[in-house]
C-alpha positions as CSV (number, residue, x, y, z in Angstrom):
1,X,27.5,-22.0,3.6
2,X,27.6,-18.4,4.8
3,X,24.6,-16.2,5.2
4,X,23.3,-14.7,2.0
5,X,21.8,-11.2,1.9
6,X,18.6,-11.0,-0.1
7,X,18.1,-7.9,-2.1
8,X,14.6,-6.5,-2.9
9,X,15.3,-5.9,-6.6
10,X,11.9,-4.4,-7.4
11,X,12.1,-1.9,-4.6
12,X,15.7,-1.0,-5.3
13,X,15.0,-0.3,-9.0
14,X,12.0,1.9,-8.2
15,X,14.0,3.9,-5.7
16,X,16.7,4.5,-8.4
17,X,14.1,5.5,-11.0
18,X,12.5,8.0,-8.6
19,X,15.8,9.4,-7.6
20,X,16.8,10.0,-11.2
21,X,13.4,11.7,-11.9
22,X,14.0,14.0,-9.0
23,X,17.5,14.8,-10.2
24,X,16.2,15.7,-13.7
25,X,13.7,18.1,-12.1
26,X,16.2,19.7,-9.8
27,X,19.2,19.8,-12.1
28,X,18.1,20.4,-15.7
29,X,21.4,21.9,-16.6
30,X,23.1,18.6,-15.8
31,X,20.8,16.4,-17.8
32,X,20.5,18.9,-20.7
33,X,17.6,20.1,-22.8
34,X,15.2,17.9,-24.7
35,X,16.3,17.1,-28.3
36,X,14.4,18.1,-31.4
37,X,13.0,14.6,-31.8
38,X,11.7,14.8,-28.2
39,X,10.1,18.1,-28.9
40,X,8.2,16.6,-31.8
41,X,6.4,14.2,-29.6
42,X,3.9,14.9,-26.8
43,X,5.5,14.5,-23.4
44,X,4.4,11.3,-21.7
45,X,2.6,11.8,-18.4
46,X,4.0,9.8,-15.5
47,X,2.1,7.5,-13.1
48,X,3.5,5.4,-10.3
49,X,2.4,1.7,-10.5
50,X,3.8,-1.0,-8.3
51,X,6.7,1.2,-7.2
52,X,7.8,2.3,-10.6
53,X,7.2,5.5,-12.5
54,X,5.6,4.5,-15.8
55,X,4.8,6.5,-18.9
56,X,1.0,6.9,-19.0
57,X,-0.3,7.1,-22.6
58,X,-3.7,7.6,-24.1
59,X,-4.4,5.4,-27.1
60,X,-7.4,6.7,-29.1
61,X,-9.0,3.5,-30.2
62,X,-12.8,3.2,-30.0
63,X,-12.8,-0.5,-30.8
64,X,-11.2,-1.3,-27.4
65,X,-12.3,1.7,-25.4
66,X,-11.9,1.2,-21.7
67,X,-9.0,-1.4,-22.0
68,X,-5.8,-0.8,-20.1
69,X,-2.6,-2.6,-21.0
70,X,1.0,-2.6,-19.8
71,X,3.5,-2.2,-22.6
72,X,7.3,-1.7,-22.4
73,X,7.1,-0.1,-18.9
74,X,4.2,2.1,-20.0
75,X,0.5,2.1,-19.1
76,X,-1.6,2.4,-22.2
77,X,-5.2,3.5,-21.7
78,X,-7.5,2.9,-24.8
79,X,-10.3,5.4,-25.0
80,X,-12.7,7.0,-27.4
81,X,-13.2,10.8,-27.6
82,X,-16.0,10.8,-25.0
83,X,-14.2,8.8,-22.3
84,X,-12.1,10.3,-19.6
85,X,-8.8,8.3,-19.6
86,X,-8.0,9.2,-16.0
87,X,-11.3,7.7,-14.9
88,X,-10.6,4.5,-16.9
89,X,-7.2,4.2,-15.4
90,X,-8.4,4.8,-11.8
91,X,-11.2,2.2,-12.2
92,X,-8.6,-0.3,-13.5
93,X,-6.3,0.3,-10.6
94,X,-9.2,0.1,-8.1
95,X,-10.3,-3.3,-9.5
96,X,-6.7,-4.6,-9.5
97,X,-6.2,-3.4,-6.0
98,X,-9.3,-5.2,-4.8
99,X,-8.1,-8.5,-6.5
100,X,-4.5,-8.2,-5.2
101,X,-5.5,-7.2,-1.6
102,X,-8.1,-10.0,-1.4
103,X,-5.4,-12.5,-2.4
104,X,-2.7,-11.1,-0.1
105,X,-5.0,-10.7,2.9
106,X,-6.2,-14.3,2.6
107,X,-2.6,-15.6,2.3
108,X,-1.2,-13.6,5.2
109,X,-4.1,-14.2,7.5
110,X,-3.6,-17.9,7.2
111,X,0.2,-17.5,7.9
112,X,-0.4,-15.2,10.8
113,X,-3.2,-17.3,12.3
114,X,-5.8,-14.5,12.4
115,X,-9.3,-14.2,11.1
116,X,-11.0,-11.2,9.5
117,X,-14.6,-10.3,8.7
118,X,-14.5,-8.4,5.4
119,X,-12.3,-6.3,3.2
120,X,-13.2,-2.9,1.9
121,X,-11.1,-1.0,-0.7
122,X,-11.8,2.8,-0.5
123,X,-10.6,6.0,-1.9
124,X,-8.8,7.0,1.3
125,X,-6.4,9.9,0.9
126,X,-5.1,10.1,4.5
127,X,-4.9,6.5,5.6
128,X,-3.3,3.5,3.9
129,X,-5.4,1.1,5.8
130,X,-7.3,0.5,9.0
131,X,-8.8,-2.4,11.1
132,X,-12.0,-2.0,13.1
133,X,-13.0,-3.7,16.3
134,X,-15.4,-5.8,14.2
135,X,-12.4,-7.3,12.3
136,X,-13.2,-5.3,9.2
137,X,-10.2,-4.3,7.1
138,X,-10.1,-1.1,5.0
139,X,-7.4,-0.2,2.5
140,X,-6.8,2.7,0.1
141,X,-6.8,1.5,-3.6
142,X,-3.8,3.8,-4.1
143,X,-1.5,1.3,-2.4
144,X,-1.5,-0.6,-5.7
145,X,0.9,2.1,-6.8
146,X,3.5,0.9,-4.3
147,X,6.0,-2.0,-4.6
148,X,4.6,-5.5,-3.7
149,X,6.8,-5.6,-0.6
150,X,5.2,-2.3,0.7
151,X,1.7,-3.6,0.0
152,X,2.5,-6.8,1.9
153,X,3.8,-4.8,4.8
154,X,0.5,-2.9,4.9
155,X,-1.5,-6.0,4.8
156,X,0.5,-7.6,7.6
157,X,0.2,-4.4,9.6
158,X,-3.6,-4.3,9.5
159,X,-3.9,-8.1,10.1
160,X,-1.6,-7.7,13.2
161,X,-4.3,-5.4,14.6
162,X,-6.6,-8.3,14.8
163,X,-4.4,-9.6,17.5
164,X,-3.2,-6.3,19.0
165,X,-5.6,-3.4,18.4
166,X,-2.8,-0.8,19.3
167,X,0.7,0.1,18.4
168,X,2.5,-1.1,21.6
169,X,5.7,-3.2,21.6
170,X,3.8,-6.5,21.3
171,X,2.1,-5.3,18.1
172,X,5.4,-4.4,16.4
173,X,7.0,-7.6,17.5
174,X,4.2,-9.5,15.9
175,X,4.5,-7.5,12.7
176,X,8.3,-8.2,12.7
177,X,7.7,-11.9,12.8
178,X,6.2,-11.8,9.3
179,X,7.9,-8.6,7.9
180,X,11.4,-8.4,9.4
181,X,12.2,-5.2,7.3
182,X,9.0,-3.4,8.2
183,X,10.9,-0.3,9.1
184,X,12.2,-0.1,5.5
185,X,8.7,-0.5,4.1
186,X,7.3,2.2,6.4
187,X,10.1,4.5,5.3
188,X,9.3,4.0,1.7
189,X,5.7,4.9,2.3
190,X,6.8,8.0,4.1
191,X,9.2,9.1,1.4
192,X,6.9,8.5,-1.6
193,X,3.4,9.1,-0.2
194,X,3.0,12.2,-2.4
195,X,3.5,10.0,-5.5
196,X,0.9,7.5,-4.3
197,X,-1.7,10.1,-3.2
198,X,-1.4,12.4,-6.3
199,X,-4.3,12.3,-8.6
200,X,-4.0,10.7,-12.0
201,X,-2.9,13.3,-14.5
202,X,-4.1,13.8,-18.1
203,X,-2.4,11.3,-20.4
204,X,-0.3,12.1,-23.4
205,X,-1.9,11.1,-26.7
206,X,-0.4,8.4,-28.9
């Protein structure tokens, strides 16, 4: 059988969605004006999550205040009148980032044959991640907004520093062993860093 080309469907879809969003902003005369029905509803805020721009909606429901759910490609934040939905959503993303990063670091460290000391998820706004000489790994919780393939690249990148605490040729060769398309993932981070670092906006009310 011939060689088959694997397509990263999740990343491709997210790139198309982001491209369309940019076109709508740059060429409103092409996409047209909003309809009367659209004018009658509050505009949904947008938040990037796992590489896809999602509608971010506030559901005023005191019975389940603080709960965050994914519904039909939207992020629904349940709050009461005294709760800041942006804070609820950020805390939810931070917790999820801690869980996912712990799982992925453990899995990749075993595959790569390296050992780390501890993981710390921070509110870093200039670095995606770092590795100290004491084998401590630091990550920005905001990486949970990126596609899984990009998050995996970042984990592999930092774990590779446990073997090569530099960015010389040997380091990139080691990264490439476990992430052959690392250049594509780095490019995604470069192109969409503003979407990941942007603060969580106010939600539209449902």
